[in-house]
Chimera marker file (.cmm) of the C-alpha trace (Angstrom):
<marker_set name="trace">
<marker id="1" x="0.000" y="0.000" z="0.000" r="1" g="1" b="0" radius="0.5"/>
<marker id="2" x="1.316" y="3.463" z="-0.897" r="1" g="1" b="0" radius="0.5"/>
<marker id="3" x="1.865" y="5.983" z="1.851" r="1" g="1" b="0" radius="0.5"/>
<marker id="4" x="-0.187" y="9.168" z="1.689" r="1" g="1" b="0" radius="0.5"/>
<marker id="5" x="1.831" y="12.217" z="0.734" r="1" g="1" b="0" radius="0.5"/>
<marker id="6" x="0.557" y="15.034" z="2.937" r="1" g="1" b="0" radius="0.5"/>
<marker id="7" x="2.621" y="17.889" z="1.433" r="1" g="1" b="0" radius="0.5"/>
<marker id="8" x="2.313" y="20.229" z="4.406" r="1" g="1" b="0" radius="0.5"/>
<marker id="9" x="4.625" y="22.371" z="6.493" r="1" g="1" b="0" radius="0.5"/>
<marker id="10" x="4.586" y="21.576" z="10.206" r="1" g="1" b="0" radius="0.5"/>
<marker id="11" x="5.721" y="24.327" z="12.541" r="1" g="1" b="0" radius="0.5"/>
<marker id="12" x="7.306" y="22.351" z="15.347" r="1" g="1" b="0" radius="0.5"/>
<marker id="13" x="8.845" y="24.618" z="17.968" r="1" g="1" b="0" radius="0.5"/>
<marker id="14" x="10.572" y="23.431" z="21.146" r="1" g="1" b="0" radius="0.5"/>
<marker id="15" x="7.337" y="23.385" z="23.207" r="1" g="1" b="0" radius="0.5"/>
<marker id="16" x="5.347" y="21.478" z="20.600" r="1" g="1" b="0" radius="0.5"/>
<marker id="17" x="8.170" y="19.017" z="19.947" r="1" g="1" b="0" radius="0.5"/>
<marker id="18" x="8.241" y="17.920" z="23.587" r="1" g="1" b="0" radius="0.5"/>
<marker id="19" x="4.523" y="17.059" z="23.489" r="1" g="1" b="0" radius="0.5"/>
<marker id="20" x="4.521" y="15.349" z="20.099" r="1" g="1" b="0" radius="0.5"/>
<marker id="21" x="3.548" y="11.683" z="20.327" r="1" g="1" b="0" radius="0.5"/>
<marker id="22" x="4.649" y="10.714" z="16.816" r="1" g="1" b="0" radius="0.5"/>
<marker id="23" x="8.091" y="9.880" z="15.517" r="1" g="1" b="0" radius="0.5"/>
<marker id="24" x="9.301" y="12.882" z="13.494" r="1" g="1" b="0" radius="0.5"/>
<marker id="25" x="10.985" y="10.649" z="10.921" r="1" g="1" b="0" radius="0.5"/>
<marker id="26" x="7.605" y="9.049" z="10.254" r="1" g="1" b="0" radius="0.5"/>
<marker id="27" x="6.185" y="12.472" z="9.371" r="1" g="1" b="0" radius="0.5"/>
<marker id="28" x="9.048" y="13.220" z="7.002" r="1" g="1" b="0" radius="0.5"/>
<marker id="29" x="8.331" y="9.989" z="5.123" r="1" g="1" b="0" radius="0.5"/>
<marker id="30" x="4.844" y="11.380" z="4.410" r="1" g="1" b="0" radius="0.5"/>
<marker id="31" x="6.246" y="14.538" z="2.788" r="1" g="1" b="0" radius="0.5"/>
<marker id="32" x="5.840" y="16.756" z="5.850" r="1" g="1" b="0" radius="0.5"/>
<marker id="33" x="8.356" y="19.592" z="5.934" r="1" g="1" b="0" radius="0.5"/>
<marker id="34" x="9.246" y="20.436" z="9.533" r="1" g="1" b="0" radius="0.5"/>
<marker id="35" x="10.376" y="23.920" z="10.556" r="1" g="1" b="0" radius="0.5"/>
<marker id="36" x="11.014" y="25.350" z="14.005" r="1" g="1" b="0" radius="0.5"/>
<marker id="37" x="10.095" y="28.954" z="13.195" r="1" g="1" b="0" radius="0.5"/>
<marker id="38" x="7.973" y="30.868" z="10.714" r="1" g="1" b="0" radius="0.5"/>
<marker id="39" x="11.172" y="32.523" z="9.543" r="1" g="1" b="0" radius="0.5"/>
<marker id="40" x="12.466" y="29.105" z="8.447" r="1" g="1" b="0" radius="0.5"/>
<marker id="41" x="9.812" y="28.851" z="5.735" r="1" g="1" b="0" radius="0.5"/>
<marker id="42" x="11.632" y="29.737" z="2.533" r="1" g="1" b="0" radius="0.5"/>
<marker id="43" x="10.308" y="30.491" z="-0.936" r="1" g="1" b="0" radius="0.5"/>
<marker id="44" x="11.486" y="27.034" z="-1.989" r="1" g="1" b="0" radius="0.5"/>
<marker id="45" x="9.421" y="25.367" z="0.746" r="1" g="1" b="0" radius="0.5"/>
<marker id="46" x="6.402" y="27.486" z="-0.195" r="1" g="1" b="0" radius="0.5"/>
<marker id="47" x="6.782" y="26.435" z="-3.821" r="1" g="1" b="0" radius="0.5"/>
<marker id="48" x="6.082" y="22.849" z="-2.706" r="1" g="1" b="0" radius="0.5"/>
<marker id="49" x="3.029" y="23.714" z="-0.560" r="1" g="1" b="0" radius="0.5"/>
<marker id="50" x="1.368" y="26.648" z="1.148" r="1" g="1" b="0" radius="0.5"/>
<marker id="51" x="-0.371" y="24.580" z="3.829" r="1" g="1" b="0" radius="0.5"/>
<marker id="52" x="1.112" y="25.271" z="7.264" r="1" g="1" b="0" radius="0.5"/>
<marker id="53" x="0.094" y="23.421" z="10.417" r="1" g="1" b="0" radius="0.5"/>
<marker id="54" x="0.709" y="25.400" z="13.603" r="1" g="1" b="0" radius="0.5"/>
<marker id="55" x="0.283" y="23.484" z="16.839" r="1" g="1" b="0" radius="0.5"/>
<marker id="56" x="-1.387" y="25.021" z="19.872" r="1" g="1" b="0" radius="0.5"/>
<marker id="57" x="1.759" y="25.234" z="22.004" r="1" g="1" b="0" radius="0.5"/>
<marker id="58" x="3.360" y="27.606" z="19.489" r="1" g="1" b="0" radius="0.5"/>
<marker id="59" x="0.512" y="30.100" z="19.826" r="1" g="1" b="0" radius="0.5"/>
<marker id="60" x="0.600" y="30.032" z="23.627" r="1" g="1" b="0" radius="0.5"/>
<marker id="61" x="3.901" y="31.915" z="23.605" r="1" g="1" b="0" radius="0.5"/>
<marker id="62" x="3.181" y="35.640" z="23.333" r="1" g="1" b="0" radius="0.5"/>
<marker id="63" x="6.221" y="36.358" z="21.153" r="1" g="1" b="0" radius="0.5"/>
<marker id="64" x="5.165" y="33.706" z="18.669" r="1" g="1" b="0" radius="0.5"/>
<marker id="65" x="1.538" y="34.813" z="18.640" r="1" g="1" b="0" radius="0.5"/>
<marker id="66" x="2.541" y="38.282" z="17.496" r="1" g="1" b="0" radius="0.5"/>
<marker id="67" x="4.481" y="36.747" z="14.571" r="1" g="1" b="0" radius="0.5"/>
<marker id="68" x="1.291" y="35.345" z="13.065" r="1" g="1" b="0" radius="0.5"/>
<marker id="69" x="-0.369" y="37.449" z="10.397" r="1" g="1" b="0" radius="0.5"/>
<marker id="70" x="-3.799" y="36.177" z="9.468" r="1" g="1" b="0" radius="0.5"/>
<link id1="1" id2="2" r="1" g="1" b="0" radius="0.2"/>
<link id1="2" id2="3" r="1" g="1" b="0" radius="0.2"/>
<link id1="3" id2="4" r="1" g="1" b="0" radius="0.2"/>
<link id1="4" id2="5" r="1" g="1" b="0" radius="0.2"/>
<link id1="5" id2="6" r="1" g="1" b="0" radius="0.2"/>
<link id1="6" id2="7" r="1" g="1" b="0" radius="0.2"/>
<link id1="7" id2="8" r="1" g="1" b="0" radius="0.2"/>
<link id1="8" id2="9" r="1" g="1" b="0" radius="0.2"/>
<link id1="9" id2="10" r="1" g="1" b="0" radius="0.2"/>
<link id1="10" id2="11" r="1" g="1" b="0" radius="0.2"/>
<link id1="11" id2="12" r="1" g="1" b="0" radius="0.2"/>
<link id1="12" id2="13" r="1" g="1" b="0" radius="0.2"/>
<link id1="13" id2="14" r="1" g="1" b="0" radius="0.2"/>
<link id1="14" id2="15" r="1" g="1" b="0" radius="0.2"/>
<link id1="15" id2="16" r="1" g="1" b="0" radius="0.2"/>
<link id1="16" id2="17" r="1" g="1" b="0" radius="0.2"/>
<link id1="17" id2="18" r="1" g="1" b="0" radius="0.2"/>
<link id1="18" id2="19" r="1" g="1" b="0" radius="0.2"/>
<link id1="19" id2="20" r="1" g="1" b="0" radius="0.2"/>
<link id1="20" id2="21" r="1" g="1" b="0" radius="0.2"/>
<link id1="21" id2="22" r="1" g="1" b="0" radius="0.2"/>
<link id1="22" id2="23" r="1" g="1" b="0" radius="0.2"/>
<link id1="23" id2="24" r="1" g="1" b="0" radius="0.2"/>
<link id1="24" id2="25" r="1" g="1" b="0" radius="0.2"/>
<link id1="25" id2="26" r="1" g="1" b="0" radius="0.2"/>
<link id1="26" id2="27" r="1" g="1" b="0" radius="0.2"/>
<link id1="27" id2="28" r="1" g="1" b="0" radius="0.2"/>
<link id1="28" id2="29" r="1" g="1" b="0" radius="0.2"/>
<link id1="29" id2="30" r="1" g="1" b="0" radius="0.2"/>
<link id1="30" id2="31" r="1" g="1" b="0" radius="0.2"/>
<link id1="31" id2="32" r="1" g="1" b="0" radius="0.2"/>
<link id1="32" id2="33" r="1" g="1" b="0" radius="0.2"/>
<link id1="33" id2="34" r="1" g="1" b="0" radius="0.2"/>
<link id1="34" id2="35" r="1" g="1" b="0" radius="0.2"/>
<link id1="35" id2="36" r="1" g="1" b="0" radius="0.2"/>
<link id1="36" id2="37" r="1" g="1" b="0" radius="0.2"/>
<link id1="37" id2="38" r="1" g="1" b="0" radius="0.2"/>
<link id1="38" id2="39" r="1" g="1" b="0" radius="0.2"/>
<link id1="39" id2="40" r="1" g="1" b="0" radius="0.2"/>
<link id1="40" id2="41" r="1" g="1" b="0" radius="0.2"/>
<link id1="41" id2="42" r="1" g="1" b="0" radius="0.2"/>
<link id1="42" id2="43" r="1" g="1" b="0" radius="0.2"/>
<link id1="43" id2="44" r="1" g="1" b="0" radius="0.2"/>
<link id1="44" id2="45" r="1" g="1" b="0" radius="0.2"/>
<link id1="45" id2="46" r="1" g="1" b="0" radius="0.2"/>
<link id1="46" id2="47" r="1" g="1" b="0" radius="0.2"/>
<link id1="47" id2="48" r="1" g="1" b="0" radius="0.2"/>
<link id1="48" id2="49" r="1" g="1" b="0" radius="0.2"/>
<link id1="49" id2="50" r="1" g="1" b="0" radius="0.2"/>
<link id1="50" id2="51" r="1" g="1" b="0" radius="0.2"/>
<link id1="51" id2="52" r="1" g="1" b="0" radius="0.2"/>
<link id1="52" id2="53" r="1" g="1" b="0" radius="0.2"/>
<link id1="53" id2="54" r="1" g="1" b="0" radius="0.2"/>
<link id1="54" id2="55" r="1" g="1" b="0" radius="0.2"/>
<link id1="55" id2="56" r="1" g="1" b="0" radius="0.2"/>
<link id1="56" id2="57" r="1" g="1" b="0" radius="0.2"/>
<link id1="57" id2="58" r="1" g="1" b="0" radius="0.2"/>
<link id1="58" id2="59" r="1" g="1" b="0" radius="0.2"/>
<link id1="59" id2="60" r="1" g="1" b="0" radius="0.2"/>
<link id1="60" id2="61" r="1" g="1" b="0" radius="0.2"/>
<link id1="61" id2="62" r="1" g="1" b="0" radius="0.2"/>
<link id1="62" id2="63" r="1" g="1" b="0" radius="0.2"/>
<link id1="63" id2="64" r="1" g="1" b="0" radius="0.2"/>
<link id1="64" id2="65" r="1" g="1" b="0" radius="0.2"/>
<link id1="65" id2="66" r="1" g="1" b="0" radius="0.2"/>
<link id1="66" id2="67" r="1" g="1" b="0" radius="0.2"/>
<link id1="67" id2="68" r="1" g="1" b="0" radius="0.2"/>
<link id1="68" id2="69" r="1" g="1" b="0" radius="0.2"/>
<link id1="69" id2="70" r="1" g="1" b="0" radius="0.2"/>
</marker_set>
């Protein structure tokens, strides 16, 4: 059976990473690009997908919340 290719960007900061219950290498095998900061998302990464998953722990930090532009 083929593995699903998710083609998403996962913002995985230090707080979110500690609570993650999935092996990160397993996510990478499903075409998930993992970044630790919004600033790490390059034009090249955006050319592959514009879907970004931001986990709740990232938003709980006030500095990170102000970085989000909706």
